C-alpha positions in Angstrom: -26.1 -7.3 -4.1 -25.9 -5.0 -7.1 -27.7 -1.8 -6.6 -27.3 -1.8 -2.9 -24.8 1.1 -2.9 -21.8 -1.0 -2.1 -18.3 0.1 -3.1 -17.2 -0.7 -6.7 -14.4 -2.7 -5.1 -17.0 -5.1 -3.7 -18.6 -5.6 -7.1 -15.2 -6.2 -8.7 -14.4 -9.0 -6.3 -17.9 -10.5 -6.7 -17.6 -10.3 -10.4 -14.2 -11.9 -10.4 -15.5 -14.8 -8.2 -18.5 -15.3 -10.6 -16.3 -15.4 -13.7 -13.8 -17.8 -12.0 -16.6 -20.2 -11.0 -18.1 -20.0 -14.5 -14.7 -20.6 -16.2 -13.9 -23.5 -14.0 -17.3 -25.1 -14.4 -16.6 -25.5 -18.2 -13.1 -26.7 -17.7 -11.3 -23.6 -19.1 -8.1 -22.1 -17.8 -6.9 -18.5 -17.5 -4.7 -19.1 -20.5 -7.7 -20.1 -22.5 -9.6 -17.0 -21.5 -6.5 -14.8 -22.3 -6.3 -16.3 -25.7 -9.9 -15.5 -26.5 -9.5 -11.9 -25.3 -6.1 -11.6 -26.9 -4.5 -10.4 -23.7 -2.1 -11.8 -21.1 -3.1 -14.4 -18.5 -2.1 -11.8 -15.9 -5.0 -9.6 -17.0 -7.4 -12.5 -16.6 -6.0 -13.1 -13.1 -6.4 -9.4 -12.2 -10.1 -9.5 -13.3 -10.8 -12.7 -11.4 -9.3 -11.4 -8.1 -11.2 -8.2 -8.4 -8.2 -6.0 -9.1 -9.7 -4.4 -12.2 -13.1 -4.2 -13.9 -13.8 -5.6 -17.3 -15.1 -3.8 -20.3 -18.6 -4.7 -21.5 -17.3 -6.0 -24.9 -14.7 -8.2 -23.2 -17.3 -9.6 -20.8 -19.6 -10.5 -23.7 -16.7 -12.4 -25.4 -16.0 -14.3 -22.2 -19.6 -15.2 -21.4 -20.0 -16.5 -25.0 -16.8 -18.5 -24.7 -18.0 -20.0 -21.4 -21.3 -20.9 -22.9 -23.2 -18.9 -20.2 -27.0 -19.0 -20.5 -29.1 -15.9 -20.6 -30.2 -16.5 -17.0 -26.6 -16.8 -15.9 -25.5 -13.7 -17.8 -27.9 -11.2 -16.2 -26.5 -11.1 -12.6 -22.9 -11.1 -14.0 -23.5 -8.3 -16.4 -25.2 -6.3 -13.6 -22.1 -6.8 -11.3 -19.9 -5.7 -14.2 -21.9 -2.4 -14.6 -21.6 -1.6 -10.9 -17.9 -2.6 -10.9 -17.2 -0.1 -13.7 -18.6 2.9 -11.7 -16.2 5.4 -10.2 -15.8 5.7 -6.5 -17.0 9.0 -5.0 -14.5 11.8 -4.7 -12.7 12.0 -1.3 -10.8 14.8 0.5 -7.6 12.9 0.0 -8.1 12.5 -3.7 -5.1 11.0 -5.6 -2.4 11.5 -2.9 -2.4 7.8 -2.1 0.4 5.9 -4.0 -1.0 3.6 -6.7 0.3 0.5 -5.0 -1.5 1.5 -1.8 -4.8 2.6 -3.3 -6.1 -0.9 -4.1 -5.3 -2.0 -0.5 -7.0 1.1 0.9 -10.2 0.2 -1.0 -10.1 -3.4 0.1 -9.5 -2.5 3.7 -12.6 -0.4 3.6 -14.8 -3.4 2.7 -13.1 -6.0 4.9 -15.0 -7.4 7.8 -11.9 -8.2 9.8 -8.3 -7.0 9.8 -5.5 -9.0 11.4 -2.2 -7.1 11.5 1.3 -7.4 12.8 3.9 -4.6 12.9 7.3 -4.7 14.6 8.2 -1.0 14.6 5.2 1.4 14.2 1.7 1.9 15.3 -0.4 1.1 12.2 -2.3 3.9 10.3 -5.8 3.0 11.4 -4.6 3.5 15.1 -2.6 6.6 14.7 -3.4 10.0 16.1 -3.2 13.0 13.7 0.0 14.2 15.3 1.7 10.8 15.1 0.6 10.3 11.5 1.9 13.8 10.6 5.2 13.1 12.2 5.6 9.9 10.3 4.6 11.4 6.9 6.9 14.4 7.3 9.8 12.2 8.2 9.6 10.6 4.7 11.3 12.8 2.1 9.4 11.1 -0.7 6.2 12.7 0.4 5.2 16.1 -1.0 4.9 18.6 1.8 1.8 20.1 0.2 0.0 16.7 0.5 0.6 16.0 4.1 -2.8 17.2 5.3 -4.6 15.1 2.7 -2.5 12.0 3.7 -3.5 12.6 7.3 -7.2 12.8 6.1 -6.7 9.4 4.4 -5.5 7.8 7.6 -8.5 9.3 9.4 -10.8 7.7 6.8 -9.3 4.3 7.6 -10.0 4.8 11.3 -13.6 5.5 10.6 -14.3 1.8 10.0 -13.5 1.1 13.6 -16.4 3.0 15.0 -18.9 3.8 12.2 -21.8 1.7 10.8 -24.0 -0.9 12.4 -21.2 -3.5 12.2 -17.8 -1.9 12.9 -14.8 -3.6 11.4 -13.1 -6.2 13.6 -9.4 -5.4 14.2 -6.9 -7.6 15.9 -3.5 -5.9 16.0 -0.2 -7.4 17.4 2.6 -5.0 17.8 6.2 -5.6 18.9 7.3 -3.6 22.0 9.6 -1.6 19.7 6.4 -0.1 18.1 5.3 1.4 21.4 8.8 2.5 22.5 9.9 4.2 19.3 9.3 7.9 20.1 7.6 9.4 17.0 7.1 13.1 17.0 8.6 13.7 20.4 7.5 12.6 23.9 4.2 14.5 24.0 3.1 13.2 20.7 4.1 9.6 21.6 2.4 9.8 25.0 -0.8 10.9 23.4 -0.5 8.1 20.8 -0.1 5.5 23.6 -3.1 6.9 25.4 -5.1 6.7 22.1 -4.2 3.0 21.9 -5.5 2.4 25.4 -8.8 4.2 24.4 -9.2 2.1 21.3 -8.5 -1.1 23.2 -11.8 -0.6 25.0 -13.8 -0.9 21.8 -15.5 -4.3 21.6 -14.4 -4.8 18.0 -10.7 -4.0 18.7 -8.0 -6.3 20.2 -4.5 -5.0 20.8 -1.6 -7.1 21.9 2.1 -6.5 22.4 5.0 -8.9 22.0 7.6 -7.9 24.7 11.3 -7.7 24.0 11.7 -10.6 26.5 9.8 -12.9 24.1 12.9 -13.1 21.8 12.5 -14.4 18.3 9.0 -15.3 17.2 7.1 -16.6 14.1 6.8 -13.2 12.4 10.1 -11.7 13.4 10.9 -8.9 10.8 7.9 -9.8 8.7 5.1 -7.2 9.0 1.8 -8.2 7.3 -1.9 -7.4 7.1 -4.5 -10.1 6.6 -7.9 -9.0 5.4 -11.0 -11.1 5.8 -14.2 -10.6 3.8 -17.9 -11.5 3.9 -19.8 -13.4 1.2 -17.1 -16.1 0.8 -14.7 -13.7 -0.9 -11.1 -14.7 -0.9 -9.1 -13.4 2.1 -6.0 -11.4 1.2 -2.6 -10.8 2.8 -1.0 -7.4 2.1 2.7 -6.9 2.1 4.4 -3.5 1.6 7.8 -2.1 1.2 9.0 1.5 0.4 7.7 1.9 -3.2 5.7 -1.2 -4.0 3.3 -3.7 -2.4 2.0 -7.2 -3.0 -1.3 -8.8 -2.4 -1.3 -12.5 -1.7 -4.6 -14.3 -2.3 -3.6 -17.9 -3.1 -5.5 -19.8 -0.4 -2.5 -22.0 0.6 -0.3 -19.0 1.2 -3.0 -17.1 3.1 -3.5 -20.1 5.3 0.2 -20.0 6.2 -0.1 -16.3 7.3 -3.2 -17.3 9.4 -1.1 -19.9 11.1 1.7 -17.4 11.8 -0.8 -14.9 13.2 -2.2 -17.5 15.6 1.4 -18.2 16.8 2.2 -14.5 17.4 -1.1 -14.1 19.3 0.1 -16.8 21.6 3.5 -15.3 21.9 2.2 -11.8 22.8 1.0 -10.6 26.1 -2.7 -10.8 26.8 -4.7 -7.7 25.9 -4.8 -6.6 29.5 -1.1 -7.1 30.2 -0.4 -5.4 26.8 -2.2 -2.3 27.9 -0.4 -2.4 31.3 2.9 -2.3 29.3 1.6 0.6 27.2 0.7 2.5 30.4 4.2 1.9 31.8 5.9 3.1 28.6 3.7 6.2 28.5 4.6 7.0 32.1 8.3 6.8 31.2 8.0 9.5 28.5 
């Protein structure tokens, strides 16, 4: 895949997978690799999950330690070169918080997004006015950066409609998310109409869990599950006010997949969900 013009994030993840496979094939642990590089095991883990790139000198040490043949080294070294490249400049620049930037890059390359939110319409489904109202309501945001943050959310939305294979999105919202009036009645009404429009896309599924459903499997636990091509590890993204956590351990990810299946069964069907959205919009 190297040289195909893919995102450096793709190459980091592919490089990490290749290094993990190579390490495990010779019976070495992350602790062993950390000892050789004179670093922490946490750094080895970040390299192997594609969180960070690896310097050329460090890669040579690891490949030597793993006993990689010349034939095995070439594609790995090529992946590493691509992974070290900088991403192109964007209109939103560095306004994204550090803890969110890695997720943003991963979301851009995911083939499928499964999401549950109990209170708000998620960023990739927001209108500009809804997004602006949310951003301006947070005193931690710099007022001078609001426009660029809105641009970042628009960039996330582009994956829904652009390219030959638009990203698959399955979003489950709680009824509170469509009834919380963000930005005033007009802004919220426009947001609900936007949801209905997006629901007509063949790659988008939107469901709503009604208040009458009571407690359910994901009560009070918003999460995002990212799925990837090329056998890359799926990731669950969990966020709070100032930090975030990415879960990639297969057993934990499988539990979130189970929970998502349960809330899909709890939610109204897509058609009935949009009927509820229409009713709520009419009440504003």
